[in-house]
N, C-alpha and C positions, 0 to 999 in steps of 0.2 A: 939256195935256197939254204936260210938257216932261221934257225927257232928264234924269236925274236918277243920277250913277256911273256909265254907262252903261247904264241901264234907264229904260224909259216910265212916268212917273207920270200917271197919267190924274188930271186937277184934277176931281173931278165934286161935282156939289151933288143930293140929296137931298131928298125932299120931307118925310123926317122929320130930319135933321140936327137936330142940339141938344136931339131927343127920346129917341134913343138912339144910343149909342156906335160906330164903325165897329167896334172889336174886338167889339164885341158882335153885329154884324150878321156878322161875316165867323165867330165861332164858330158862328151859328147855321146859315149858310149851308154850313158845314164838316159841322155835324152830319145836317144833312138830305142832303148828296150823299153823303158817309161811311157815317154810319148805311144807308143803302140796298143801298151794297154791301155791308156787312157781313152784312144779314139774308137776305141771296141766302143760294141750297141749294147752290151753286156753289161750289167752293174758293176754284178760279182766279179768279173774281170778288171770293170774301174776300181772296184775296191782292192783287189789282189796289186793292181798299178801303185795304188796307194802304200799300201804294205809292203812293196820293193822301193818307191820312194823312199821313204822314211827309213828300210834299214840300209838303203842306200847311204844316208844323211849320218845315222848313227853310225855307220861304222868308217864315216869319211872323220867324222867330227873326236871320233874312241882310237879307234886303230887305222888310221892313215898307214903308220906305217908297216902293217901286213894286209892291205885292202882288200888285195886278190884270195888270198885265205877266209878272211872272216866274213866278207859280202858272199862270196860262195856257200860259206857255211850256213848263213841266215836264209838264203835263197835257198838252199835243200828246205830246211824247216819249213820256211810258206810253202813251197811244194805241195806240202800234204794239203793245204787250202784246196790247192786245185782238185786233188782227191774226192774232199767232200765235196766241193762244185759236181765234178764228175757223177756221182755215187748219189745224189739228191736228185742231179739230169737224169740218171736211167730209174733213181725211183718215180720221180715225177710220170716220166716216159711210159715205167710199166704200167703205172694206175690209168691211164688211157689207152693201154691196148698197143702201145707201141715194143716192136721187141727189144730185147734190153741184150745189147751186144760185149758187155761185161765179162770177164773171167767169172765163172765158177763164184769164185770167191769173194766176189766184191759186188753181187748181184744184191739187188733189196729181197726183201722176204717177201713180197709180196708177187704171188706167181699166176701168170696170165691162167685164163680157164683154158 
């Protein structure tokens, strides 16, 4: 690992180096990750898939030299979108009378009677 243009560049050796290029592996990995999100029946998860796909494209276009660390950074930021989804779903469930299983710090303000 080394710092390249203020980003971490992981120097990894894979058992299939020389057989398959890193670009092909990244495309395969991206297709698995994003494809599963796009196949979801929930619209908000599909939107999350679009955000992940956009972060992948931007990372590859501008930070290909440090792809792993920069994309993980974007993915961590986008994880907050999932938190918003969970909190909103818990709030909607609470209003319908369904018990909320979120920790006390994350429970919606509406309480069950």
